[in-house]
N, C-alpha and C positions, 0 to 999 in steps of 0.2 A: 094570559101570556101576551106581551106586547112585542109584535114582530114587524120588521120592516125589511123589504128587499128592494135594492136599487140595481137595475139591470143596465147593461150596455154603457157603462161609464167610460168616457173617452180616456181619462187617466186618473188613477188614484195615487196621489203623492203621499207616501206613508210617513215620511220623516222618521223612519226607523233607523237603527244603527248603521245599516248598509245604504241608506238613501234609496230604498227600493221604490220604483214606480211601476205600477201595473197598468197596462194599456188594454182597452176594450174589455173591461172587467166588471165584475159584480161585487156587491157588498151585502151581507146578510147580518141582521141584528135580531137578537131575542133578549127580552127582559133587560134592556139597557146595555147589553154587552155585544161587542163585535164577535160573531162566531166564525165568519169566513170573509176573507177579502182577497180579491184578485182572480178567483176561479169561479166558473159557473157552478151554481148550486144544484146538485142532483135533485130531480123532481120528487123522488121518494122521501127526501128529507123535509119537503115542504107540505106533503100530503096531509090534509086534515087540519091544517093550522090557519088561524085567522091572520092573514098577512096583508099589510098595505104594501103595494108594489108601485115603485116610481120608475119612470123612464129617465135614465141618466145619459141619453144620447147627447153628445157634444159637451158634456159636463166635465169639469175638473173637480175632484173631491180632495179635500184637505182635512187634516186634524183640526179640531176646534182650537182657536188661539187662546192663550192663557195670559191674562193681564195680571202682572205681578206687583203693580203699585198704582193706586188711584186714591182720590179723595172725592167721593161721589157728591157729598154735600156742596162742593164748590160749583156744581153745575149751575146753581142759581146765582152765582156771582161771576159769570163769564163776561169778558169783553167790557168791563166797566171802564169808562174813559179815564178816570183819575188814577188808575194803577197801570195803565198800558205800558208806560215807559219806566217803571220802577224796577229795581233789583231786589233780591230776596228779602233782606231785613226790612227795608222800608215798605215793600209790597205786603209783607205779613202784618206789620203794624197797622197799615191802612185797612186791610181786609178783616182783621180781628174785630173791628168796630161794626162790620156787617155780620160776621159769623156768630157774634154773641147773641144774635136774635134767632138762632136756630130753634125749631121745635119739632115735634114728631111729624107734622104734616110736611114741613120743609124737607126733612130727611127722606120720608117715604116717597114723595113726588120727585125729588131730585134723583133719588136712587132709581126710580122707574125710568126717568128720562135718560140718565147716564148709562144704566145697564141695558136699556132698550137700544140705545145707539151702538153700544159695544156689540150686542147680540146681532143687530142688523148688519154689522160689519165683521161677522165671523168669529167673535169672541164668545166662548162658551163657559169659561171659568173666570171669575172675577175675585181678585183680592182687593179689599177696600181698607185703607188706613184712616180710620175715623178717630180723631183725637180731641175734638172740640165738644165738651159736655157742659153747656151753660147750666147754671143752677136753675132748677125748676123746668127744664126743657122736656122732661118725660123720658120714656124708655126708647132711646134713639135706635139702638140696634134691633129692637123688636120691630120698629118701622122698616128697617132695612130687610129684615127677614120676610116681612109681608110682601115687600116689593120683589124679592128674589123668588119667592114661591109663585107669585103671580106670573112672572116672566119665565120661570123654569130654568134659571141659570144655576150653575154649580158655584156656590158662594163660599168664599173664605173671608170671614169677618176679622176685625181686630178690635181689641180693647186698647185703643190709644190713650195717651195721657199726657198731661202737663202739670207740673207743680211749682214752677218758677214764673211768677208774674213780673210785671214791670218793677214793682217795689223790691223784688228779690234779685233783680239784675237780668230778668228774662224779657221777652217781647210781648206776651199776651196780657190783656187786662185781668184784674182779679176775678171777674165774673166767670171766666172759663177755665180756671185752674182749680185743682183739688189737692187734698192732703195725700201723702203716701198711704196712710192707713185706709182712707176712703177708696183710693184707687185699687189697692190690693184686695180689699173686701169685694168690690164690684167685679174685679177680674176673676176671682174664684167663682162668683155667681154665674158669670157669663161663660166661663169654661164648662161648667156643669150643663149649661143650657145649649151651647152651640158646638161643642167639640164632639164630633162623631168620627172616630178613627177607623171605622169599618171601611172595607174595600167598597168603592162605588158611592161613598157618602156624598151628600149634597151640601153638607155644612161642616166647616171647620173654623177654628179661630186661632189667631196668634196674639201674643202680647206685644204692644208696639208703642212704647214711649216716643214722643214726637221727635226730639232732636237733642243734641248735647247742650244747646243754648236755651232750652225751654223746660228741661227736667233736671233734677238733682242726681248726684251720684247715688244717693240712697234709693231713689226710685229705679234707676237702671239696675242696681245690684239686686234689689228685691224682686224686680220683674224677671230677671234671669233665674233667680232661685225658684220662684213659683213656676215659671215655664218648664223648667227641667223636672221639678217635682211632679208636674201634671202631664208632661209629654206633649207640650205644644211648642210652636216655633216662636222665634224672636225677630222683630223687625224694627228698624228706625231709619231716619234720614242720616246720611253721613257723607262728609267730604263733598258737599254740594257747592260750596262757595269758599272763596278766600277769607271772607268775613268770619265764617265758622272756624276756619283754621286759626285765625288770629284770636278768636274768642277762647278756644281751648288752650292755646299757648299762654294767653294772659291769665286765665283763671286756674288752670291746672298744671301749667308748665310742660304740657305734652301736646303732640299733634293729635288730631281726632282719633285715628285708629289706635294709637298707643293708649290713649285714655280709655277707649272702649275695651281694649284688651285687659287693662287693669281691673275692669269691672266684670270680667267673665263673658264678654260679648264677642267671642270668636268661636267658630265651629260650624259643622254642617247643619245645625239647626238655626243658624242666623243668616239673614240676608239684609243688605243695606240698599236703600234707594239712592240713586245717582252715582256716588263713587267717582266723582270727576277728578278730584285732586289727590289721588293716591300716587305716591312715588314708586320707583321700581322695587324697592325693598318691601314696601307695603303690599304691592300686587303679588309678590312672591309669598308673603305671609298669608294672604287670602287663599292662594292656591294650596299651600301646605296644610292649612286648617280646614279647607272645604267651605270657607265662608263665602256667601254669594253676593252678587250685585245685580240690581235691576236697573237697566239702562232706560232713561227717559229723555230721548234727544230733543223732542219738540219743546218740552218744558225748559230744558237746559238752554235752548237757543232763545226762547222768549224772554227768560229772566237774565240773559247774558251771563250765565253761570260758568260756561266753559264746555269743553268737549272731553268726554270720558275716553280713557285709553283702551278702547275695546279690542283692537287688534292684539295688543300685548296680553290682555286678560284671556282672550280666546287661545292664544298660543300656549299659555300656561295651564289651561283647563280650569280657570276660575269659574265656578258655577255662575252662569250669566243668563239673564232673561230680559224681557222687554215689558215696559209699562207705559201707560199714557200720562201718569201723574194726575194731579188735580185739574179739573176742567177750567179753573181760573188761571192756571199757568200754562194751559194748553189750548183752551177754548174749544176743545172737542173731546170725544170719547171714542176714538177710532184707532184701533190697534193696527189695522191695515195701513192707514196713513203713517203711523209711527214706523212701520217696517220700511216704507219707501224713504222716509226722511232719514232713517238710520243708514240705509244703504248709500244714499247720496252724500250725506254728511261725511261719512268715513272714506268714500271715494275722493272727496275734495281734500280731506285732511290727511289721509294716510296713503292715498294712491294704491300702489301695488300690494300693500299689506292689508288693505281693507277687506272686510268679509264679503263673500259673494252673496248674491241674492238668495241662494238656497240656504246659506249659513244664517242669514237674517231670519228666514222663515223658521229655521230650527231653533233659533233663540226664542222666538215668539210662541213656540209649541213645546218641544221637549226641554228647552232651556228654562222657561218659566215654570214648567211642571216640576223640574228638579228643585227650583227655589222653594216651592211649596211642599216638597217632600212627596210628590205624587207621580213621579216619573214611571212607576210601574202600573199606573191606572189610566193616565191621560197623556196627551201630547203626541201620540203617534197612532197610526192605523194598524193595529195588530190584533190577532185573535185573542179574546178574553180580556181585552182592555175596554174601557168605557166607550160607549157609542156616542162620542162627542165629535162632530165634524160639520163641515159646510161644503156646499157645492156652488160653483160659479159656471155659468154658461160661457164657454170659450168662443161662441159665435157672436158675442156682443160686438157692436161697431167699434167700441173703444179698444178692443183687444185684437181686432183683425190684423194679421201680419205679425203678431207678437207672441204666439202661443207655442212656439217650437220647443220651449224649455219651461214646462209647467211648474217646475220646482222654484224657478227664479222670478217668474213673471209678476207675482204679486208685489215683490220688492223693487224690481227694476222699472216696470211700467206702471204698476199700481192699478187699483180697481176704482173706477168712477161709478159710484152708486152702490147700493147694498148688495149683499150676496143673494143668490136666488133661494137657497134653502139652508137653514141651520138646524141641526139636531143636537139635543142635549139629553144624555142618558136614554137614548133611543126614541125620544119624542120630538116631533117636528115643532120647533119654536119660532122659526121664520119660514114663511112659504110665499113664494113669488115676491120676495123682498119686503114683506110686511110681517110685523109681529103677530103671532097667533094668540098671545096671552093677554093682550090689552087692546082697547080701542084707542088708537093713536090720536085721533082728533079730540076725543074727550080728555085724554091725558094732557094734551097741549092746552086745552081750555082750562082745566083744573090747575095746571101749573101757572098759567098767567094770573089767575086769581091769587094764588099763594105768593107769587112774586110781588104783587102789589102790596101785600101786607109786609112781606119780608124786607123789601128794599125801601119801602116808604117813599119819601121824597128825594131819594138819592139821585 
């Protein structure tokens, strides 16, 4: 039995439906589940058990953050000078010439670095949208699985895909696209391998064709059919740029969302990344159908893509979560930073209609959990939910004078430096701001060696 007791917590921010905050509280965990939160645990319930006890004095405890959109392989193409001032289409064309050199080592190490950074900053569940599968690159998702197990994160994989290369009117080179038949066959294999629908599972998978301008209608249609046959979720990029809108109007005579609707891509098993350029009617359609959106503000700003209409989506209860997007369009894997940027961006753009700091926190927890279909398991601190959470010492110099509202402080003030403790499925994965599953210095050294091979003379 794996048991953990944290005593004397200054505040537990639950992110439950009522926004409950427990002060001067305890938290007790057994076998990866929260059994009690907020009240002192009677000693007779603890007798005879092998329990690790932590002192939560001065600590704020939060549900683990849930990253609902990422491209971990892009960690090894961050901050490249030649793409710093490009917008999406030109940015993609330039970087495909780098990404076509991916192999198992690149994906394993970049996943360790990216998920390690996420975990050190309070993220306990990671969805990764991997859609680049160069010919002969090996089993890339198996490399991701190895990294996820080593770090102990709760992992949502995706079988991304592209079947339109430059010669077909798409953006990627021939070497990273595949046929629809090849993609569907591999998708079935990976669903069998990674989809664990059980409560508390550490591994699930979605089918995730890349975008309307890099995949065919046949691939989108077949992916939706297979996903619904097998009970997995659907994900893609949508309405990220005006260029995409012009593309679907030119090629299909429809705006992006209407095109996706024609192929069966609406419903509570579907969520889109970005969703910047939806109009009023489209936002209402998302709300009516329960179709979700993952907001990625840092990436949207770096690529000059635009500002998503988050206040309107929240007002209509569109399922809405938060993601960091690819590290090449963000240059980081830090969902705490994403929260603060989201708060400030919408204060600037929407003023009084902007979400509060507490609402942004809820987007990054229960909101993202809803996108992944796991709101009954993760995203809040409640009995019999998964023991995924992190703790921050409120006595830090950087937080002094700012801790009177623990539900908002992570979004409004932000956190400078890693969290103190992160727990996933009841196991401590970050302690004193350091990863427990890997040697960080060795990981950096190994990554530098692989970067030399991967980037060459770039």
